[in-house]
C-alpha positions as CSV (number, residue, x, y, z in Angstrom):
1,M,0.0,0.0,0.0
2,L,1.4,3.4,-0.9
3,H,1.2,6.4,1.5
4,T,1.8,10.1,0.9
5,F,3.6,12.3,3.4
6,S,0.4,14.1,4.2
7,D,-1.4,10.8,4.9
8,L,1.4,9.8,7.3
9,R,1.3,13.2,9.1
10,E,-2.3,12.5,10.1
11,K,-1.5,9.3,11.9
12,D,-0.5,9.0,15.6
13,V,3.0,7.7,16.3
14,I,3.0,5.1,19.1
15,D,6.0,3.6,20.9
16,V,5.5,-0.2,20.9
17,C,7.6,-0.6,24.0
18,T,5.5,1.6,26.3
19,G,2.2,1.9,24.3
20,R,2.5,5.7,24.7
21,R,1.7,8.2,22.0
22,V,4.9,9.9,20.9
23,G,3.3,12.6,18.7
24,Y,3.0,13.1,15.0
25,L,5.3,12.8,12.0
26,S,6.7,16.2,11.3
27,D,9.5,15.7,8.9
28,L,11.7,13.2,7.0
29,E,15.4,12.8,6.6
30,I,16.4,11.8,3.2
31,A,19.8,10.1,2.6
32,P,22.0,11.2,-0.3
33,E,21.0,8.1,-2.3
34,G,17.3,9.1,-2.0
35,K,16.1,6.7,0.7
36,I,14.3,7.8,3.8
37,A,17.0,7.6,6.6
38,A,14.8,8.7,9.5
39,V,11.5,10.3,10.5
40,L,11.2,13.2,12.9
41,V,8.3,13.1,15.4
42,S,7.1,16.1,17.3
43,P,4.8,16.2,20.3
44,R,1.1,16.6,19.6
45,F,0.7,19.7,21.7
46,L,1.9,23.1,20.6
47,G,4.3,24.8,23.0
48,S,5.5,21.5,24.4
49,P,9.0,21.8,25.9
50,K,10.0,18.5,24.2
51,S,11.8,18.7,21.0
52,S,11.4,16.4,18.0
53,V,12.5,12.8,18.3
54,R,14.5,11.2,15.5
55,I,13.5,7.7,14.7
56,P,15.6,5.7,12.2
57,W,13.6,4.3,9.3
58,S,14.5,0.8,10.7
59,G,12.7,1.7,13.9
60,I,9.3,1.8,12.2
61,C,7.5,-1.5,13.0
62,C,4.2,-1.0,11.2
63,I,2.3,1.7,9.3
64,G,-1.4,1.0,9.9
65,E,-4.6,2.6,9.0
66,D,-4.7,4.9,12.1
67,A,-1.2,4.8,13.6
68,I,2.5,4.3,13.0
69,L,4.1,1.9,15.4
70,V,7.7,2.6,16.2
71,K,10.4,1.3,18.5
72,L,12.2,4.4,19.9
73,P,16.0,4.4,20.1
74,D,17.2,3.9,23.7
75,G,16.2,6.9,25.9
76,A,14.7,8.9,23.0
77,G,11.4,10.5,23.9
78,R,10.8,8.4,27.0
79,E,10.1,10.0,30.4
80,E,13.0,9.6,32.9
81,K,12.2,7.1,35.7
82,P,12.9,8.1,39.3
83,K,16.0,6.5,40.8
84,P,15.3,3.8,43.4
85,G,15.6,4.7,47.0
86,K,14.9,8.4,46.4
87,G,11.5,9.8,47.7
88,F,10.3,13.3,47.8
89,F,13.2,15.8,48.3
90,G,15.7,12.9,48.6
91,L,14.3,11.8,52.0
92,G,14.2,8.1,51.2
93,G,11.2,6.0,50.3
94,G,10.5,3.8,47.5
């Protein structure tokens, strides 16, 4: 099935590892030989402090009717998890 860039921009981009919505396709990186090297995904909300996430073309798992399923590169676009043993204000806890 063929897709146009404008079709792809309307689909939600979902991280298959977390099930979270990453945002929407905002741009493409084209390699010198003319192949798509990566996609740039921006958050859905305007004014969000997060910048675009670069996802290599090999990280796209599936392009479906309503969504694009991706596997994000390590650490890209994922929320930082709290370190174990640190509670509020570093006072311990879980």
